[in-house]
All heavy atoms as a GROMACS GRO file, in nm:
protein
  584
    1MET      N    1   0.084  -0.118   0.000
    1MET     CA    2   0.000   0.000   0.000
    1MET      C    3   0.089   0.124   0.000
    1MET      O    4   0.179   0.135   0.080
    1MET     CB    5  -0.090   0.000   0.125
    1MET     CG    6  -0.174   0.125   0.135
    1MET     SD    7  -0.275   0.133   0.284
    1MET     CE    8  -0.168   0.226   0.391
    2GLU      N    9   0.060   0.214  -0.092
    2GLU     CA   10   0.127   0.342  -0.089
    2GLU      C   11   0.076   0.420   0.031
    2GLU      O   12  -0.034   0.398   0.079
    2GLU     CB   13   0.097   0.420  -0.217
    2GLU     CG   14   0.159   0.359  -0.341
    2GLU     CD   15   0.127   0.443  -0.464
    2GLU    OE1   16   0.111   0.566  -0.451
    2GLU    OE2   17   0.118   0.384  -0.570
    3HIS      N   18   0.158   0.513   0.079
    3HIS     CA   19   0.118   0.590   0.197
    3HIS      C   20  -0.001   0.680   0.164
    3HIS      O   21  -0.004   0.749   0.063
    3HIS     CB   22   0.236   0.675   0.246
    3HIS     CG   23   0.203   0.752   0.368
    3HIS    ND1   24   0.186   0.692   0.491
    3HIS    CD2   25   0.180   0.883   0.386
    3HIS    CE1   26   0.156   0.784   0.579
    3HIS    NE2   27   0.151   0.901   0.519
    4LEU      N   28  -0.099   0.678   0.249
    4LEU     CA   29  -0.217   0.764   0.238
    4LEU      C   30  -0.218   0.857   0.358
    4LEU      O   31  -0.221   0.811   0.472
    4LEU     CB   32  -0.345   0.679   0.236
    4LEU     CG   33  -0.476   0.756   0.236
    4LEU    CD1   34  -0.494   0.832   0.104
    4LEU    CD2   35  -0.593   0.661   0.258
    5SER      N   36  -0.212   0.985   0.333
    5SER     CA   37  -0.216   1.083   0.443
    5SER      C   38  -0.361   1.120   0.470
    5SER      O   39  -0.433   1.159   0.378
    5SER     CB   40  -0.138   1.209   0.405
    5SER     OG   41  -0.002   1.180   0.391
    6TYR      N   42  -0.401   1.105   0.594
    6TYR     CA   43  -0.537   1.142   0.631
    6TYR      C   44  -0.540   1.180   0.779
    6TYR      O   45  -0.445   1.158   0.852
    6TYR     CB   46  -0.636   1.029   0.602
    6TYR     CG   47  -0.613   0.902   0.681
    6TYR    CD1   48  -0.685   0.874   0.796
    6TYR    CD2   49  -0.519   0.808   0.639
    6TYR    CE1   50  -0.664   0.758   0.869
    6TYR    CE2   51  -0.498   0.691   0.710
    6TYR     CZ   52  -0.571   0.667   0.824
    6TYR     OH   53  -0.550   0.552   0.895
    7LEU      N   54  -0.652   1.241   0.817
    7LEU     CA   55  -0.670   1.286   0.955
    7LEU      C   56  -0.783   1.206   1.020
    7LEU      O   57  -0.871   1.154   0.949
    7LEU     CB   58  -0.706   1.435   0.957
    7LEU     CG   59  -0.601   1.529   0.898
    7LEU    CD1   60  -0.658   1.670   0.888
    7LEU    CD2   61  -0.475   1.527   0.982
    8PRO      N   62  -0.784   1.197   1.152
    8PRO     CA   63  -0.896   1.130   1.219
    8PRO      C   64  -1.029   1.192   1.177
    8PRO      O   65  -1.040   1.313   1.160
    8PRO     CB   66  -0.868   1.155   1.367
    8PRO     CG   67  -0.721   1.175   1.376
    8PRO     CD   68  -0.684   1.246   1.248
    9GLY      N   69  -1.129   1.108   1.157
    9GLY     CA   70  -1.262   1.155   1.119
    9GLY      C   71  -1.285   1.162   0.970
    9GLY      O   72  -1.396   1.192   0.926
   10GLN      N   73  -1.184   1.135   0.888
   10GLN     CA   74  -1.203   1.141   0.744
   10GLN      C   75  -1.254   1.007   0.690
   10GLN      O   76  -1.255   0.907   0.759
   10GLN     CB   77  -1.073   1.181   0.675
   10GLN     CG   78  -1.036   1.325   0.703
   10GLN     CD   79  -0.922   1.372   0.615
   10GLN    OE1   80  -0.815   1.313   0.615
   10GLN    NE2   81  -0.946   1.479   0.542
   11TRP      N   82  -1.297   1.009   0.564
   11TRP     CA   83  -1.349   0.890   0.497
   11TRP      C   84  -1.296   0.885   0.355
   11TRP      O   85  -1.237   0.981   0.305
   11TRP     CB   86  -1.502   0.891   0.498
   11TRP     CG   87  -1.563   1.015   0.438
   11TRP    CD1   88  -1.586   1.134   0.500
   11TRP    CD2   89  -1.607   1.032   0.303
   11TRP    NE1   90  -1.641   1.224   0.412
   11TRP    CE2   91  -1.655   1.164   0.291
   11TRP    CE3   92  -1.611   0.950   0.191
   11TRP    CZ2   93  -1.707   1.214   0.172
   11TRP    CZ3   94  -1.661   0.999   0.073
   11TRP    CH2   95  -1.710   1.131   0.064
   12THR      N   96  -1.314   0.770   0.290
   12THR     CA   97  -1.267   0.750   0.154
   12THR      C   98  -1.368   0.666   0.076
   12THR      O   99  -1.452   0.598   0.135
   12THR     CB  100  -1.129   0.680   0.154
   12THR    OG1  101  -1.078   0.675   0.021
   12THR    CG2  102  -1.137   0.539   0.209
   13PHE      N  103  -1.362   0.672  -0.056
   13PHE     CA  104  -1.439   0.580  -0.139
   13PHE      C  105  -1.354   0.456  -0.160
   13PHE      O  106  -1.236   0.466  -0.198
   13PHE     CB  107  -1.470   0.641  -0.276
   13PHE     CG  108  -1.584   0.739  -0.274
   13PHE    CD1  109  -1.561   0.874  -0.276
   13PHE    CD2  110  -1.716   0.694  -0.273
   13PHE    CE1  111  -1.664   0.965  -0.275
   13PHE    CE2  112  -1.821   0.784  -0.272
   13PHE     CZ  113  -1.795   0.920  -0.273
   14LEU      N  114  -1.410   0.339  -0.138
   14LEU     CA  115  -1.348   0.212  -0.169
   14LEU      C  116  -1.405   0.169  -0.304
   14LEU      O  117  -1.527   0.166  -0.321
   14LEU     CB  118  -1.381   0.109  -0.060
   14LEU     CG  119  -1.311  -0.024  -0.066
   14LEU    CD1  120  -1.161  -0.008  -0.044
   14LEU    CD2  121  -1.368  -0.118   0.040
   15ILE      N  122  -1.317   0.140  -0.401
   15ILE     CA  123  -1.360   0.117  -0.539
   15ILE      C  124  -1.314  -0.020  -0.588
   15ILE      O  125  -1.196  -0.053  -0.580
   15ILE     CB  126  -1.303   0.226  -0.632
   15ILE    CG1  127  -1.341   0.365  -0.579
   15ILE    CG2  128  -1.351   0.205  -0.775
   15ILE    CD1  129  -1.261   0.478  -0.642
   16PHE      N  130  -1.408  -0.097  -0.639
   16PHE     CA  131  -1.379  -0.225  -0.703
   16PHE      C  132  -1.403  -0.210  -0.852
   16PHE      O  133  -1.508  -0.162  -0.893
   16PHE     CB  134  -1.471  -0.336  -0.649
   16PHE     CG  135  -1.444  -0.375  -0.508
   16PHE    CD1  136  -1.512  -0.315  -0.404
   16PHE    CD2  137  -1.351  -0.473  -0.478
   16PHE    CE1  138  -1.488  -0.351  -0.272
   16PHE    CE2  139  -1.326  -0.510  -0.347
   16PHE     CZ  140  -1.395  -0.449  -0.244
   17GLY      N  141  -1.305  -0.253  -0.934
   17GLY     CA  142  -1.321  -0.250  -1.078
   17GLY      C  143  -1.312  -0.111  -1.136
   17GLY      O  144  -1.279  -0.014  -1.068
   18ASP      N  145  -1.343  -0.102  -1.268
   18ASP     CA  146  -1.347   0.027  -1.335
   18ASP      C  147  -1.445   0.020  -1.450
   18ASP      O  148  -1.501  -0.084  -1.480
   18ASP     CB  149  -1.208   0.071  -1.381
   18ASP     CG  150  -1.140  -0.029  -1.472
   18ASP    OD1  151  -1.207  -0.120  -1.522
   18ASP    OD2  152  -1.019  -0.016  -1.494
   19GLY      N  153  -1.468   0.134  -1.513
   19GLY     CA  154  -1.563   0.141  -1.623
   19GLY      C  155  -1.704   0.108  -1.576
   19GLY      O  156  -1.740   0.135  -1.461
   20PRO      N  157  -1.784   0.046  -1.663
   20PRO     CA  158  -1.924   0.018  -1.627
   20PRO      C  159  -1.938  -0.085  -1.515
   20PRO      O  160  -2.043  -0.095  -1.452
   20PRO     CB  161  -1.985  -0.034  -1.756
   20PRO     CG  162  -1.874  -0.060  -1.850
   20PRO     CD  163  -1.752   0.010  -1.800
   21GLU      N  164  -1.832  -0.160  -1.488
   21GLU     CA  165  -1.836  -0.262  -1.382
   21GLU      C  166  -1.794  -0.206  -1.246
   21GLU      O  167  -1.792  -0.278  -1.147
   21GLU     CB  168  -1.744  -0.378  -1.418
   21GLU     CG  169  -1.780  -0.446  -1.549
   21GLU     CD  170  -1.919  -0.508  -1.545
   21GLU    OE1  171  -1.952  -0.572  -1.444
   21GLU    OE2  172  -1.992  -0.492  -1.644
   22ARG      N  173  -1.759  -0.078  -1.242
   22ARG     CA  174  -1.708  -0.017  -1.118
   22ARG      C  175  -1.817  -0.009  -1.012
   22ARG      O  176  -1.929   0.032  -1.037
   22ARG     CB  177  -1.654   0.122  -1.147
   22ARG     CG  178  -1.591   0.187  -1.026
   22ARG     CD  179  -1.515   0.309  -1.064
   22ARG     NE  180  -1.606   0.422  -1.070
   22ARG     CZ  181  -1.567   0.547  -1.074
   22ARG    NH1  182  -1.438   0.576  -1.078
   22ARG    NH2  183  -1.654   0.644  -1.078
   23ILE      N  184  -1.779  -0.050  -0.889
   23ILE     CA  185  -1.867  -0.040  -0.773
   23ILE      C  186  -1.789   0.035  -0.666
   23ILE      O  187  -1.676  -0.002  -0.634
   23ILE     CB  188  -1.908  -0.179  -0.721
   23ILE    CG1  189  -1.984  -0.257  -0.828
   23ILE    CG2  190  -1.991  -0.166  -0.594
   23ILE    CD1  191  -2.015  -0.400  -0.789
   24MET      N  192  -1.849   0.141  -0.609
   24MET     CA  193  -1.780   0.219  -0.508
   24MET      C  194  -1.875   0.263  -0.398
   24MET      O  195  -1.993   0.285  -0.423
   24MET     CB  196  -1.709   0.339  -0.571
   24MET     CG  197  -1.800   0.436  -0.642
   24MET     SD  198  -1.710   0.559  -0.738
   24MET     CE  199  -1.668   0.677  -0.612
   25LYS      N  200  -1.820   0.273  -0.277
   25LYS     CA  201  -1.898   0.316  -0.162
   25LYS      C  202  -1.808   0.400  -0.071
   25LYS      O  203  -1.689   0.372  -0.058
   25LYS     CB  204  -1.947   0.196  -0.079
   25LYS     CG  205  -2.042   0.105  -0.151
   25LYS     CD  206  -2.179   0.165  -0.161
   25LYS     CE  207  -2.272   0.067  -0.231
   25LYS     NZ  208  -2.400   0.120  -0.259
   26PRO      N  209  -1.865   0.501  -0.004
   26PRO     CA  210  -1.787   0.576   0.095
   26PRO      C  211  -1.778   0.496   0.225
   26PRO      O  212  -1.878   0.438   0.270
   26PRO     CB  213  -1.869   0.703   0.114
   26PRO     CG  214  -2.009   0.663   0.081
   26PRO     CD  215  -1.998   0.554  -0.023
   27LEU      N  216  -1.658   0.491   0.284
   27LEU     CA  217  -1.637   0.419   0.409
   27LEU      C  218  -1.553   0.502   0.504
   27LEU      O  219  -1.461   0.573   0.463
   27LEU     CB  220  -1.566   0.286   0.384
   27LEU     CG  221  -1.642   0.184   0.298
   27LEU    CD1  222  -1.554   0.064   0.271
   27LEU    CD2  223  -1.770   0.141   0.366
   28SER      N  224  -1.582   0.491   0.632
   28SER     CA  225  -1.505   0.560   0.735
   28SER      C  226  -1.368   0.498   0.749
   28SER      O  227  -1.353   0.376   0.745
   28SER     CB  228  -1.576   0.550   0.870
   28SER     OG  229  -1.700   0.613   0.867
   29LEU      N  230  -1.266   0.583   0.763
   29LEU     CA  231  -1.131   0.536   0.793
   29LEU      C  232  -1.124   0.514   0.943
   29LEU      O  233  -1.135   0.608   1.021
   29LEU     CB  234  -1.027   0.639   0.747
   29LEU     CG  235  -1.021   0.658   0.596
   29LEU    CD1  236  -0.945   0.785   0.562
   29LEU    CD2  237  -0.958   0.538   0.530
   30SER      N  238  -1.110   0.390   0.985
   30SER     CA  239  -1.114   0.360   1.128
   30SER      C  240  -0.977   0.329   1.187
   30SER      O  241  -0.965   0.311   1.307
   30SER     CB  242  -1.212   0.246   1.156
   30SER     OG  243  -1.194   0.138   1.068
   31SER      N  244  -0.874   0.325   1.104
   31SER     CA  245  -0.738   0.310   1.157
   31SER      C  246  -0.682   0.447   1.190
   31SER      O  247  -0.730   0.549   1.141
   31SER     CB  248  -0.648   0.238   1.056
   31SER     OG  249  -0.653   0.302   0.931
   32SER      N  250  -0.580   0.448   1.273
   32SER     CA  251  -0.513   0.572   1.307
   32SER      C  252  -0.417   0.610   1.194
   32SER      O  253  -0.353   0.523   1.136
   32SER     CB  254  -0.433   0.554   1.436
   32SER     OG  255  -0.345   0.663   1.456
   33PRO      N  256  -0.405   0.739   1.162
   33PRO     CA  257  -0.308   0.781   1.061
   33PRO      C  258  -0.164   0.743   1.095
   33PRO      O  259  -0.078   0.741   1.008
   33PRO     CB  260  -0.324   0.933   1.056
   33PRO     CG  261  -0.459   0.960   1.110
   33PRO     CD  262  -0.484   0.852   1.212
   34THR      N  263  -0.137   0.710   1.220
   34THR     CA  264  -0.001   0.672   1.261
   34THR      C  265   0.028   0.524   1.242
   34THR      O  266   0.142   0.482   1.257
   34THR     CB  267   0.023   0.709   1.408
   34THR    OG1  268  -0.069   0.634   1.491
   34THR    CG2  269   0.004   0.858   1.433
   35GLU      N  270  -0.074   0.444   1.210
   35GLU     CA  271  -0.055   0.300   1.190
   35GLU      C  272  -0.002   0.272   1.050
   35GLU      O  273  -0.016   0.353   0.959
   35GLU     CB  274  -0.186   0.226   1.214
   35GLU     CG  275  -0.232   0.236   1.359
   35GLU     CD  276  -0.366   0.170   1.383
   35GLU    OE1  277  -0.462   0.195   1.307
   35GLU    OE2  278  -0.374   0.093   1.480
   36ASP      N  279   0.059   0.154   1.032
   36ASP     CA  280   0.118   0.119   0.902
   36ASP      C  281   0.022   0.039   0.815
   36ASP      O  282   0.063  -0.025   0.719
   36ASP     CB  283   0.249   0.043   0.923
   36ASP     CG  284   0.229  -0.090   0.994
   36ASP    OD1  285   0.116  -0.119   1.038
   36ASP    OD2  286   0.327  -0.164   1.006
   37HIS      N  287  -0.106   0.041   0.848
   37HIS     CA  288  -0.207  -0.024   0.766
   37HIS      C  289  -0.331   0.065   0.761
   37HIS      O  290  -0.343   0.159   0.837
   37HIS     CB  291  -0.244  -0.163   0.824
   37HIS     CG  292  -0.314  -0.155   0.955
   37HIS    ND1  293  -0.248  -0.138   1.075
   37HIS    CD2  294  -0.447  -0.158   0.986
   37HIS    CE1  295  -0.336  -0.134   1.173
   37HIS    NE2  296  -0.457  -0.145   1.123
   38LEU      N  297  -0.418   0.035   0.668
   38LEU     CA  298  -0.541   0.111   0.653
   38LEU      C  299  -0.659   0.022   0.690
   38LEU      O  300  -0.669  -0.091   0.643
   38LEU     CB  301  -0.557   0.159   0.508
   38LEU     CG  302  -0.675   0.248   0.479
   38LEU    CD1  303  -0.660   0.382   0.551
   38LEU    CD2  304  -0.690   0.270   0.331
   39GLU      N  305  -0.745   0.074   0.774
   39GLU     CA  306  -0.863  -0.002   0.818
   39GLU      C  307  -0.986   0.083   0.792
   39GLU      O  308  -0.987   0.204   0.817
   39GLU     CB  309  -0.850  -0.032   0.966
   39GLU     CG  310  -0.954  -0.124   1.021
   39GLU     CD  311  -0.922  -0.160   1.166
   39GLU    OE1  312  -0.809  -0.201   1.195
   39GLU    OE2  313  -1.013  -0.144   1.249
   40VAL      N  314  -1.090   0.020   0.736
   40VAL     CA  315  -1.218   0.087   0.714
   40VAL      C  316  -1.327   0.009   0.787
   40VAL      O  317  -1.308  -0.106   0.824
   40VAL     CB  318  -1.253   0.098   0.563
   40VAL    CG1  319  -1.153   0.186   0.490
   40VAL    CG2  320  -1.261  -0.039   0.499
   41THR      N  321  -1.440   0.074   0.806
   41THR     CA  322  -1.552   0.010   0.874
   41THR      C  323  -1.665  -0.014   0.774
   41THR      O  324  -1.706   0.079   0.704
   41THR     CB  325  -1.603   0.100   0.988
   41THR    OG1  326  -1.496   0.122   1.080
   41THR    CG2  327  -1.720   0.037   1.060
   42LYS      N  328  -1.712  -0.140   0.767
   42LYS     CA  329  -1.821  -0.174   0.676
   42LYS      C  330  -1.904  -0.286   0.737
   42LYS      O  331  -1.852  -0.392   0.768
   42LYS     CB  332  -1.764  -0.220   0.541
   42LYS     CG  333  -1.866  -0.279   0.444
   42LYS     CD  334  -1.962  -0.173   0.395
   42LYS     CE  335  -2.061  -0.228   0.293
   42LYS     NZ  336  -2.195  -0.242   0.346
   43LYS      N  337  -2.032  -0.261   0.755
   43LYS     CA  338  -2.124  -0.366   0.798
   43LYS      C  339  -2.156  -0.450   0.675
   43LYS      O  340  -2.198  -0.397   0.571
   43LYS     CB  341  -2.251  -0.306   0.856
   43LYS     CG  342  -2.352  -0.411   0.897
   43LYS     CD  343  -2.476  -0.348   0.954
   43LYS     CE  344  -2.576  -0.456   0.991
   43LYS     NZ  345  -2.700  -0.399   1.044
   44LEU      N  346  -2.136  -0.580   0.684
   44LEU     CA  347  -2.164  -0.669   0.571
   44LEU      C  348  -2.314  -0.696   0.566
   44LEU      O  349  -2.370  -0.756   0.657
   44LEU     CB  350  -2.083  -0.798   0.584
   44LEU     CG  351  -1.932  -0.777   0.585
   44LEU    CD1  352  -1.860  -0.910   0.599
   44LEU    CD2  353  -1.885  -0.703   0.461
   45ALA      N  354  -2.377  -0.650   0.458
   45ALA     CA  355  -2.523  -0.651   0.450
   45ALA      C  356  -2.577  -0.749   0.346
   45ALA      O  357  -2.696  -0.747   0.315
   45ALA     CB  358  -2.573  -0.510   0.418
   46GLY      N  359  -2.492  -0.833   0.289
   46GLY     CA  360  -2.539  -0.931   0.192
   46GLY      C  361  -2.558  -0.877   0.052
   46GLY      O  362  -2.604  -0.948  -0.036
   47LEU      N  363  -2.524  -0.751   0.029
   47LEU     CA  364  -2.533  -0.691  -0.104
   47LEU      C  365  -2.402  -0.712  -0.180
   47LEU      O  366  -2.302  -0.755  -0.123
   47LEU     CB  367  -2.567  -0.543  -0.093
   47LEU     CG  368  -2.698  -0.512  -0.019
   47LEU    CD1  369  -2.714  -0.363   0.001
   47LEU    CD2  370  -2.817  -0.571  -0.094
   48ARG      N  371  -2.399  -0.681  -0.310
   48ARG     CA  372  -2.282  -0.707  -0.394
   48ARG      C  373  -2.156  -0.643  -0.337
   48ARG      O  374  -2.051  -0.707  -0.333
   48ARG     CB  375  -2.307  -0.660  -0.538
   48ARG     CG  376  -2.191  -0.683  -0.631
   48ARG     CD  377  -2.171  -0.832  -0.655
   48ARG     NE  378  -2.055  -0.852  -0.740
   48ARG     CZ  379  -1.962  -0.943  -0.717
   48ARG    NH1  380  -1.972  -1.026  -0.616
   48ARG    NH2  381  -1.861  -0.956  -0.799
   49PHE      N  382  -2.162  -0.517  -0.295
   49PHE     CA  383  -2.043  -0.451  -0.242
   49PHE      C  384  -1.993  -0.524  -0.117
   49PHE      O  385  -1.874  -0.546  -0.100
   49PHE     CB  386  -2.072  -0.304  -0.210
   49PHE     CG  387  -1.950  -0.228  -0.169
   49PHE    CD1  388  -1.865  -0.176  -0.265
   49PHE    CD2  389  -1.918  -0.209  -0.036
   49PHE    CE1  390  -1.750  -0.105  -0.228
   49PHE    CE2  391  -1.805  -0.139   0.003
   49PHE     CZ  392  -1.721  -0.088  -0.095
   50SER      N  393  -2.084  -0.563  -0.029
   50SER     CA  394  -2.046  -0.637   0.092
   50SER      C  395  -1.980  -0.770   0.055
   50SER      O  396  -1.883  -0.811   0.119
   50SER     CB  397  -2.169  -0.664   0.179
   50SER     OG  398  -2.219  -0.545   0.235
   51GLU      N  399  -2.030  -0.837  -0.047
   51GLU     CA  400  -1.970  -0.963  -0.091
   51GLU      C  401  -1.827  -0.941  -0.140
   51GLU      O  402  -1.737  -1.020  -0.110
   51GLU     CB  403  -2.053  -1.027  -0.202
   51GLU     CG  404  -2.188  -1.078  -0.154
   51GLU     CD  405  -2.277  -1.121  -0.269
   51GLU    OE1  406  -2.240  -1.103  -0.387
   51GLU    OE2  407  -2.388  -1.173  -0.240
   52LEU      N  408  -1.805  -0.833  -0.214
   52LEU     CA  409  -1.670  -0.802  -0.263
   52LEU      C  410  -1.575  -0.775  -0.147
   52LEU      O  411  -1.461  -0.822  -0.147
   52LEU     CB  412  -1.674  -0.682  -0.358
   52LEU     CG  413  -1.744  -0.706  -0.492
   52LEU    CD1  414  -1.764  -0.574  -0.566
   52LEU    CD2  415  -1.664  -0.803  -0.577
   53VAL      N  416  -1.622  -0.700  -0.048
   53VAL     CA  417  -1.539  -0.672   0.070
   53VAL      C  418  -1.508  -0.802   0.144
   53VAL      O  419  -1.394  -0.829   0.182
   53VAL     CB  420  -1.608  -0.570   0.164
   53VAL    CG1  421  -1.534  -0.560   0.297
   53VAL    CG2  422  -1.618  -0.434   0.097
   54ASP      N  423  -1.609  -0.884   0.164
   54ASP     CA  424  -1.593  -1.009   0.238
   54ASP      C  425  -1.498  -1.106   0.168
   54ASP      O  426  -1.429  -1.185   0.232
   54ASP     CB  427  -1.729  -1.074   0.260
   54ASP     CG  428  -1.727  -1.182   0.366
   54ASP    OD1  429  -1.651  -1.170   0.464
   54ASP    OD2  430  -1.803  -1.281   0.351
   55ASP      N  431  -1.493  -1.099   0.036
   55ASP     CA  432  -1.407  -1.190  -0.043
   55ASP      C  433  -1.263  -1.141  -0.056
   55ASP      O  434  -1.179  -1.213  -0.112
   55ASP     CB  435  -1.465  -1.209  -0.182
   55ASP     CG  436  -1.592  -1.293  -0.182
   55ASP    OD1  437  -1.618  -1.361  -0.080
   55ASP    OD2  438  -1.666  -1.289  -0.282
   56LEU      N  439  -1.232  -1.020  -0.007
   56LEU     CA  440  -1.095  -0.968  -0.018
   56LEU      C  441  -0.995  -1.058   0.052
   56LEU      O  442  -1.021  -1.111   0.160
   56LEU     CB  443  -1.086  -0.828   0.042
   56LEU     CG  444  -1.134  -0.713  -0.043
   56LEU    CD1  445  -1.134  -0.584   0.038
   56LEU    CD2  446  -1.049  -0.698  -0.167
   57GLU      N  447  -0.880  -1.077  -0.011
   57GLU     CA  448  -0.771  -1.153   0.046
   57GLU      C  449  -0.644  -1.069   0.043
   57GLU      O  450  -0.634  -0.974  -0.036
   57GLU     CB  451  -0.750  -1.283  -0.032
   57GLU     CG  452  -0.869  -1.378  -0.023
   57GLU     CD  453  -0.845  -1.507  -0.096
   57GLU    OE1  454  -0.730  -1.532  -0.140
   57GLU    OE2  455  -0.940  -1.585  -0.110
   58VAL      N  456  -0.549  -1.103   0.127
   58VAL     CA  457  -0.421  -1.033   0.128
   58VAL      C  458  -0.362  -1.036  -0.012
   58VAL      O  459  -0.359  -1.142  -0.076
   58VAL     CB  460  -0.324  -1.097   0.230
   58VAL    CG1  461  -0.186  -1.034   0.219
   58VAL    CG2  462  -0.379  -1.084   0.371
   59GLY      N  463  -0.319  -0.921  -0.061
   59GLY     CA  464  -0.260  -0.911  -0.194
   59GLY      C  465  -0.356  -0.867  -0.302
   59GLY      O  466  -0.315  -0.834  -0.413
   60ASP      N  467  -0.487  -0.867  -0.274
   60ASP     CA  468  -0.585  -0.819  -0.372
   60ASP      C  469  -0.567  -0.670  -0.394
   60ASP      O  470  -0.522  -0.598  -0.305
   60ASP     CB  471  -0.728  -0.846  -0.325
   60ASP     CG  472  -0.768  -0.993  -0.334
   60ASP    OD1  473  -0.692  -1.071  -0.394
   60ASP    OD2  474  -0.875  -1.028  -0.281
   61THR      N  475  -0.605  -0.623  -0.511
   61THR     CA  476  -0.590  -0.483  -0.547
   61THR      C  477  -0.727  -0.418  -0.561
   61THR      O  478  -0.817  -0.476  -0.620
   61THR     CB  479  -0.513  -0.470  -0.681
   61THR    OG1  480  -0.386  -0.531  -0.667
   61THR    CG2  481  -0.495  -0.325  -0.719
   62LEU      N  482  -0.738  -0.299  -0.506
   62LEU     CA  483  -0.857  -0.216  -0.525
   62LEU      C  484  -0.813  -0.071  -0.520
   62LEU      O  485  -0.698  -0.042  -0.497
   62LEU     CB  486  -0.965  -0.247  -0.422
   62LEU     CG  487  -0.925  -0.246  -0.275
   62LEU    CD1  488  -0.942  -0.110  -0.216
   62LEU    CD2  489  -1.008  -0.348  -0.201
   63SER      N  490  -0.905   0.020  -0.545
   63SER     CA  491  -0.871   0.162  -0.549
   63SER      C  492  -0.940   0.238  -0.438
   63SER      O  493  -1.046   0.198  -0.390
   63SER     CB  494  -0.913   0.223  -0.683
   63SER     OG  495  -0.846   0.159  -0.789
   64LEU      N  496  -0.879   0.350  -0.401
   64LEU     CA  497  -0.936   0.443  -0.305
   64LEU      C  498  -0.945   0.580  -0.371
   64LEU      O  499  -0.861   0.616  -0.453
   64LEU     CB  500  -0.847   0.456  -0.181
   64LEU     CG  501  -0.823   0.332  -0.097
   64LEU    CD1  502  -0.723   0.363   0.013
   64LEU    CD2  503  -0.953   0.281  -0.038
   65ASP      N  504  -1.045   0.657  -0.334
   65ASP     CA  505  -1.056   0.796  -0.376
   65ASP      C  506  -1.080   0.877  -0.249
   65ASP      O  507  -1.181   0.859  -0.181
   65ASP     CB  508  -1.171   0.814  -0.474
   65ASP     CG  509  -1.185   0.956  -0.523
   65ASP    OD1  510  -1.087   1.033  -0.511
   65ASP    OD2  511  -1.293   0.991  -0.572
   66GLY      N  512  -0.987   0.962  -0.216
   66GLY     CA  513  -1.000   1.039  -0.093
   66GLY      C  514  -0.864   1.057  -0.030
   66GLY      O  515  -0.763   1.029  -0.093
   67PRO      N  516  -0.857   1.103   0.087
   67PRO     CA  517  -0.963   1.114   0.187
   67PRO      C  518  -1.047   1.240   0.171
   67PRO      O  519  -1.005   1.336   0.108
   67PRO     CB  520  -0.885   1.117   0.319
   67PRO     CG  521  -0.757   1.183   0.284
   67PRO     CD  522  -0.726   1.138   0.142
   68TYR      N  523  -1.164   1.236   0.233
   68TYR     CA  524  -1.257   1.348   0.232
   68TYR      C  525  -1.302   1.377   0.375
   68TYR      O  526  -1.294   1.293   0.462
   68TYR     CB  527  -1.382   1.315   0.148
   68TYR     CG  528  -1.352   1.297   0.003
   68TYR    CD1  529  -1.341   1.170  -0.053
   68TYR    CD2  530  -1.336   1.406  -0.080
   68TYR    CE1  531  -1.314   1.152  -0.186
   68TYR    CE2  532  -1.308   1.390  -0.216
   68TYR     CZ  533  -1.299   1.262  -0.268
   68TYR     OH  534  -1.272   1.246  -0.400
   69GLY      N  535  -1.356   1.496   0.394
   69GLY     CA  536  -1.414   1.534   0.522
   69GLY      C  537  -1.312   1.590   0.618
   69GLY      O  538  -1.192   1.583   0.596
   70SER      N  539  -1.365   1.648   0.724
   70SER     CA  540  -1.279   1.701   0.829
   70SER      C  541  -1.348   1.678   0.962
   70SER      O  542  -1.470   1.689   0.975
   70SER     CB  543  -1.250   1.850   0.809
   70SER     OG  544  -1.370   1.923   0.812
   71PHE      N  545  -1.268   1.648   1.061
   71PHE     CA  546  -1.320   1.627   1.195
   71PHE      C  547  -1.328   1.760   1.264
   71PHE      O  548  -1.234   1.840   1.259
   71PHE     CB  549  -1.227   1.532   1.272
   71PHE     CG  550  -1.274   1.504   1.410
   71PHE    CD1  551  -1.375   1.411   1.432
   71PHE    CD2  552  -1.219   1.568   1.519
   71PHE    CE1  553  -1.419   1.383   1.558
   71PHE    CE2  554  -1.262   1.541   1.648
   71PHE     CZ  555  -1.362   1.448   1.668
   72SER      N  556  -1.439   1.787   1.328
   72SER     CA  557  -1.449   1.913   1.402
   72SER      C  558  -1.514   1.885   1.536
   72SER      O  559  -1.596   1.796   1.549
   72SER     CB  560  -1.530   2.017   1.323
   72SER     OG  561  -1.662   1.972   1.307
   73GLU      N  562  -1.475   1.964   1.632
   73GLU     CA  563  -1.532   1.952   1.766
   73GLU      C  564  -1.628   2.069   1.787
   73GLU      O  565  -1.601   2.180   1.745
   73GLU     CB  566  -1.422   1.959   1.872
   73GLU     CG  567  -1.331   1.839   1.870
   73GLU     CD  568  -1.229   1.844   1.982
   73GLU    OE1  569  -1.256   1.906   2.086
   73GLU    OE2  570  -1.122   1.786   1.964
   74SER      N  571  -1.738   2.041   1.853
   74SER     CA  572  -1.828   2.151   1.887
   74SER      C  573  -1.808   2.184   2.034
   74SER      O  574  -1.784   2.097   2.117
   74SER     CB  575  -1.973   2.113   1.860
   74SER     OG  576  -2.008   1.997   1.933
   75ASN      N  577  -1.813   2.310   2.066
   75ASN     CA  578  -1.790   2.354   2.205
   75ASN      C  579  -1.919   2.381   2.275
   75ASN      O  580  -2.014   2.423   2.229
   75ASN     CB  581  -1.701   2.479   2.208
   75ASN     CG  582  -1.561   2.447   2.156
   75ASN    OD1  583  -1.515   2.335   2.171
   75ASN    ND2  584  -1.498   2.544   2.096
   0.00000   0.00000   0.00000
């Protein structure tokens, strides 16, 4: 994985395939930016995107678009 710079509270699009077969969904980045891996949060709901996520194996390739969003605190 190439380094992805992001801040806590941001999200990214997880993308499978390209062209007309492309499937993408926005997912929360749940790993810390200081960790050496990327972790996202996805509830597996039995839909096609969930099946693709569930079938991922070490070494599989997919694309990301992002990060997006900003974390803000309210006072």
